[in-house]
C-alpha positions as CSV (number, residue, x, y, z in Angstrom):
1,M,13.0,-126.1,-79.3
2,A,15.4,-124.5,-81.6
3,I,19.1,-125.7,-81.5
4,Y,22.1,-124.0,-82.5
5,G,25.6,-124.4,-82.5
6,G,28.4,-122.0,-81.5
7,I,32.3,-122.4,-82.6
8,D,34.8,-120.1,-81.3
9,L,38.0,-120.4,-83.2
10,G,41.3,-119.0,-81.2
11,G,44.9,-118.9,-81.7
12,T,45.3,-122.2,-79.9
13,K,41.8,-123.8,-79.2
14,I,38.6,-124.4,-81.2
15,Q,35.6,-124.4,-78.7
16,A,32.2,-125.7,-80.0
17,A,28.8,-125.7,-78.1
18,V,25.5,-127.0,-78.7
19,V,22.5,-124.7,-77.2
20,D,19.0,-125.0,-76.5
21,E,17.7,-121.6,-77.2
22,G,14.0,-122.3,-76.1
23,A,15.8,-123.3,-72.3
24,D,17.6,-120.3,-71.5
25,N,20.7,-121.1,-73.6
26,T,21.3,-124.4,-71.7
27,V,24.3,-126.0,-73.4
28,L,23.4,-129.5,-74.4
29,G,27.0,-130.7,-75.5
30,A,30.4,-129.2,-75.6
31,K,33.7,-130.0,-77.2
32,R,37.2,-128.6,-77.3
33,D,40.4,-129.3,-79.2
34,Q,43.9,-127.6,-80.6
35,T,43.8,-125.5,-83.4
36,P,45.7,-126.8,-86.4
37,L,49.3,-125.3,-86.7
38,K,49.9,-126.6,-90.2
39,G,47.5,-127.2,-93.3
40,G,46.4,-123.8,-93.3
41,P,42.7,-122.6,-93.4
42,K,41.4,-125.6,-95.1
43,A,42.6,-127.7,-92.1
44,I,41.5,-125.3,-89.7
45,A,37.8,-125.6,-91.1
46,T,37.9,-129.2,-91.0
47,A,38.6,-129.1,-87.6
48,M,36.2,-126.6,-86.6
49,A,33.4,-128.9,-88.1
50,E,35.1,-132.1,-86.3
51,V,34.6,-130.3,-82.9
52,L,31.2,-129.1,-83.2
53,T,30.3,-132.8,-84.5
54,G,31.9,-134.0,-81.3
55,A,30.0,-131.4,-79.3
56,L,26.8,-132.8,-81.2
57,E,27.7,-136.4,-80.4
58,E,27.8,-135.5,-76.5
59,A,24.5,-134.2,-76.9
60,G,23.0,-137.1,-78.7
61,L,22.4,-135.0,-82.2
62,S,23.3,-134.8,-85.4
63,T,23.9,-131.8,-87.9
64,A,20.3,-132.5,-89.1
65,D,19.1,-131.3,-85.5
66,L,20.8,-127.9,-85.9
67,A,18.7,-124.9,-87.0
68,G,21.8,-122.9,-87.9
69,V,25.7,-122.4,-86.6
70,G,27.3,-119.5,-85.7
71,V,31.2,-118.9,-85.7
72,G,33.4,-116.3,-83.9
73,S,36.6,-115.9,-85.7
74,P,39.7,-113.4,-85.2
75,G,40.8,-111.0,-88.2
76,S,38.6,-109.3,-90.6
77,V,35.4,-111.0,-91.1
78,D,33.0,-110.4,-93.8
79,D,29.6,-112.1,-93.0
80,T,28.1,-111.1,-96.4
81,K,31.0,-112.9,-98.5
82,G,31.4,-115.5,-95.6
83,T,35.3,-114.7,-95.8
84,V,37.8,-114.1,-93.0
85,S,41.3,-112.2,-93.7
86,G,43.9,-111.0,-91.5
87,A,43.9,-113.7,-89.1
88,M,47.3,-113.4,-87.9
89,N,47.1,-115.3,-84.9
90,L,46.3,-118.2,-86.8
91,S,49.0,-120.6,-88.3
92,D,49.1,-120.4,-92.0
93,W,46.3,-118.2,-92.5
94,A,47.1,-115.7,-95.2
95,G,45.1,-113.8,-97.2
96,S,41.2,-113.9,-97.6
97,F,39.5,-117.4,-97.1
98,N,35.6,-118.4,-97.4
99,L,35.2,-120.0,-94.2
100,R,31.5,-120.1,-94.5
101,K,31.6,-122.2,-97.8
102,H,34.2,-124.9,-96.3
103,L,31.9,-125.1,-93.1
104,E,28.9,-125.6,-94.5
105,K,30.1,-128.1,-97.0
106,E,31.7,-129.8,-93.9
107,L,28.3,-129.6,-91.9
108,G,26.1,-130.9,-94.7
109,G,24.6,-127.8,-95.7
110,T,23.7,-126.4,-92.4
111,P,23.9,-122.7,-92.7
112,V,26.8,-120.5,-91.1
113,S,27.1,-117.1,-90.1
114,L,30.0,-115.4,-89.2
115,G,31.2,-112.7,-87.0
116,N,34.1,-111.5,-85.1
117,D,35.0,-113.7,-82.0
118,V,35.5,-111.2,-79.6
119,D,32.3,-108.9,-80.5
120,L,30.5,-112.1,-80.3
121,A,31.9,-113.2,-76.8
122,T,31.4,-109.5,-75.7
123,D,27.6,-109.7,-76.8
124,A,27.0,-113.0,-75.0
125,E,28.4,-111.3,-71.9
126,F,26.2,-108.4,-72.5
127,Q,22.9,-110.9,-73.2
128,I,23.2,-113.6,-71.0
129,G,26.5,-113.4,-68.9
130,A,28.3,-110.8,-66.4
131,A,27.1,-107.8,-68.0
132,R,23.5,-108.2,-68.5
133,E,22.5,-105.5,-66.0
134,Y,24.5,-102.8,-68.1
135,Q,24.1,-101.2,-71.5
136,T,27.4,-99.7,-71.9
137,L,30.2,-102.5,-72.1
138,L,33.9,-102.6,-73.1
139,G,34.8,-106.5,-73.6
140,V,38.5,-107.5,-73.1
141,F,39.7,-110.7,-74.3
142,W,42.9,-111.6,-73.2
143,G,44.4,-114.9,-75.0
144,T,46.6,-115.2,-77.9
145,G,46.1,-111.7,-78.7
146,V,44.1,-109.2,-77.0
147,G,40.9,-107.9,-78.7
148,G,37.8,-105.9,-77.6
149,G,34.3,-105.8,-78.2
150,L,31.8,-102.8,-77.5
151,I,28.0,-102.9,-76.7
152,L,26.9,-98.8,-76.4
153,D,23.5,-97.9,-75.3
154,G,22.3,-101.5,-75.6
155,H,23.6,-101.9,-79.4
156,Q,26.7,-103.6,-80.7
157,W,29.1,-101.5,-82.4
158,I,31.6,-102.6,-84.8
159,G,32.0,-99.3,-86.6
160,R,33.1,-100.2,-90.1
161,G,34.0,-103.3,-89.5
162,T,37.0,-103.4,-86.9
163,A,35.7,-101.4,-84.0
164,G,37.0,-102.6,-80.8
165,E,40.9,-103.6,-81.7
166,I,41.7,-102.7,-78.3
167,G,45.0,-104.7,-78.6
168,H,46.2,-102.4,-81.2
169,M,46.1,-99.0,-79.1
170,V,49.4,-98.0,-78.9
171,V,50.6,-98.0,-75.4
172,R,54.5,-97.3,-75.7
173,I,55.5,-95.2,-78.6
174,D,58.4,-96.7,-80.8
175,G,57.9,-99.9,-78.5
176,A,57.8,-103.5,-79.1
177,K,57.3,-104.6,-82.6
178,C,53.8,-106.0,-82.8
179,G,52.5,-109.2,-85.1
180,C,50.5,-106.6,-87.2
181,G,53.9,-104.6,-88.1
182,R,53.4,-101.8,-85.9
183,R,55.2,-101.0,-82.7
184,G,53.9,-100.3,-79.4
185,C,50.5,-102.0,-79.3
186,M,49.3,-103.4,-76.0
187,E,49.2,-106.8,-78.0
188,A,53.1,-106.7,-78.3
189,Y,53.1,-106.9,-74.6
190,A,50.1,-108.4,-73.3
191,G,49.3,-110.8,-76.2
192,R,50.2,-114.4,-75.0
193,G,51.8,-115.0,-78.5
194,A,54.2,-111.7,-78.1
195,M,54.7,-113.3,-74.6
196,E,55.8,-116.4,-75.7
197,A,58.0,-114.9,-78.4
198,R,59.6,-113.0,-75.2
199,A,60.2,-116.0,-73.1
200,R,61.8,-117.9,-75.9
201,R,64.1,-115.1,-76.2
202,R,64.9,-115.2,-72.6
203,V,65.6,-118.6,-72.6
204,E,67.9,-118.3,-75.6
205,Q,70.0,-116.1,-73.1
206,K,70.0,-118.5,-70.8
207,E,67.3,-117.6,-68.2
208,K,65.2,-120.4,-66.1
209,T,61.7,-121.0,-66.5
210,V,59.5,-123.9,-66.0
211,L,57.0,-122.7,-69.1
212,F,58.7,-125.0,-71.8
213,E,58.8,-127.7,-69.6
214,I,55.3,-127.7,-68.6
215,M,54.4,-127.4,-72.4
216,E,56.3,-130.8,-73.1
217,E,54.6,-132.3,-70.2
218,R,51.3,-131.2,-71.6
219,G,52.0,-132.2,-75.1
220,R,51.4,-128.9,-76.5
221,D,53.1,-126.9,-78.8
222,R,52.6,-123.5,-77.6
223,L,52.3,-122.1,-74.1
224,S,48.5,-122.2,-73.8
225,S,46.8,-120.1,-71.1
226,G,46.7,-123.4,-68.9
227,I,50.5,-123.5,-69.1
228,W,51.1,-120.0,-68.1
229,E,48.6,-120.9,-64.8
230,R,50.6,-123.8,-63.8
231,A,54.1,-122.0,-64.2
232,L,52.6,-118.9,-61.8
233,A,51.6,-122.2,-59.4
234,R,55.2,-123.3,-59.5
235,D,56.3,-119.8,-58.6
236,D,58.1,-119.0,-62.0
237,Q,59.5,-115.9,-61.8
238,M,60.1,-115.4,-65.8
239,A,56.0,-116.2,-66.0
240,L,55.1,-113.6,-63.5
241,E,57.4,-110.8,-64.8
242,L,55.9,-111.4,-68.3
243,L,52.5,-111.3,-66.8
244,E,53.2,-108.3,-64.5
245,D,54.4,-106.5,-67.8
246,A,51.3,-107.6,-69.6
247,V,49.0,-106.2,-67.1
248,E,50.9,-103.0,-67.0
249,A,50.2,-102.9,-70.8
250,L,46.4,-103.7,-70.3
251,G,45.8,-101.2,-67.3
252,A,47.3,-98.2,-69.7
253,G,45.3,-99.6,-73.0
254,V,41.9,-100.3,-71.1
255,A,42.0,-96.9,-68.9
256,S,42.5,-95.1,-72.3
257,A,39.4,-96.9,-74.1
258,V,37.5,-96.0,-71.2
259,N,38.6,-92.3,-71.0
260,L,37.0,-92.3,-74.6
261,L,34.0,-94.1,-74.3
262,D,33.3,-94.1,-70.5
263,P,31.3,-97.6,-70.2
264,E,29.5,-98.5,-67.4
265,A,31.3,-102.0,-67.2
266,V,34.5,-103.8,-68.4
267,V,34.2,-107.3,-68.7
268,I,37.8,-109.3,-68.7
269,G,37.8,-112.6,-70.6
270,G,39.8,-114.6,-73.0
271,G,42.2,-117.7,-72.1
272,L,44.3,-115.8,-69.7
273,G,41.7,-114.0,-68.1
274,I,39.6,-116.8,-67.6
275,R,42.7,-119.0,-66.4
276,L,44.2,-116.3,-64.1
277,G,40.8,-115.5,-62.5
278,E,39.5,-112.8,-60.4
279,E,42.9,-112.0,-58.9
280,W,44.5,-110.9,-62.1
281,V,41.4,-108.9,-62.6
282,E,41.9,-107.1,-59.6
283,R,45.6,-106.4,-60.9
284,I,44.3,-105.2,-64.1
285,R,42.0,-102.9,-62.6
286,K,44.5,-101.5,-60.3
287,A,46.9,-101.0,-63.4
288,M,44.2,-98.7,-64.8
289,I,43.5,-96.3,-61.8
290,P,46.4,-94.4,-62.5
291,H,45.7,-93.9,-66.1
292,L,41.6,-93.0,-65.7
293,F,40.7,-89.5,-66.1
294,V,38.1,-90.0,-63.7
295,N,40.0,-92.4,-61.3
296,D,37.4,-91.9,-58.4
297,D,34.7,-93.1,-60.2
298,P,35.9,-96.4,-62.3
299,P,33.5,-98.4,-64.2
300,A,32.7,-101.9,-62.9
301,I,35.6,-104.4,-63.7
302,M,34.6,-108.0,-63.9
303,L,35.3,-111.5,-64.8
304,A,33.6,-112.9,-67.7
305,E,30.9,-115.2,-66.3
306,L,30.3,-117.7,-69.2
307,G,34.3,-118.7,-69.4
308,D,35.5,-120.8,-71.9
309,L,32.0,-121.1,-73.7
310,G,31.5,-117.4,-73.9
311,G,32.3,-117.2,-77.5
312,A,30.8,-120.5,-78.4
313,H,27.5,-118.8,-76.9
314,G,28.1,-115.9,-79.1
315,G,28.0,-118.0,-82.0
316,A,25.0,-119.6,-81.1
317,L,22.9,-116.1,-80.8
318,L,24.3,-115.2,-83.6
319,A,23.0,-118.2,-85.4
320,A,19.6,-117.5,-83.7
321,R,19.3,-114.0,-84.9
322,R,20.0,-114.7,-88.4
323,A,17.3,-117.6,-88.3
324,A,15.2,-114.8,-87.1
325,G,16.1,-112.5,-89.6
326,G,18.3,-110.1,-88.0
């Protein structure tokens, strides 16, 4: 029995899982907590170790039982050096930080491998999730930002290291300012962080919404995906309008990627994708149709099957590959 840990680091949450690779990737334990908003990368690394330790405790295991740990992180990930940089959706994360070094110290020397969060989640959906019947796949993960991952002819494609950054495809020339510093990116309309900023500006202009009431009720510091889901359930007009605008941007951007790559399938995941579910996947599909070059034969558009654990599964799969010499 080979047991691996997987950690999915997101802008608002850290999700960890302990996976038995020899038993059809059975999850033995899982834990989730909020990503620290203060303290920078060291605080985040410590929190990641604590969340994985919680997953191990649920499984009745310890770090000594792990053959390795795989981590999916936003930003530019260099697994050779063990560093993460450019993680603009993580609070107080400036410059390059050696995440591997700090995590291995926190985890008692357990070997840690790093990958891009969306690349790993896409690979998990390809290997053991919704897209296992396909050989060419575009993964779109809709959460704090909008990330993309690519499987081309059965192989993960990372280009020179940043392939799949679909959130930074321009959908509106001279459009809204994106967190990356450019204008008109898909993420500037569809990323949860950008949507929250727009909601706050509208509240300052005295518009009504229950979004921030729910945030206070839930004891959160940010508008998580679950808060957007609850606001929709309360028929909140602002939440609906912002999500519809996000879908319009997603439709244009994802369709453009499909026109370029012609994948067999598109998997929609991420915090918002998972929370909003099939109804909103269908909305994205419909928003894509007018922008598709071949709109009478679109690729399969599907919801991620592995849910919130997709990124952690991807991390565990990465750790298993590294342990096998891959």
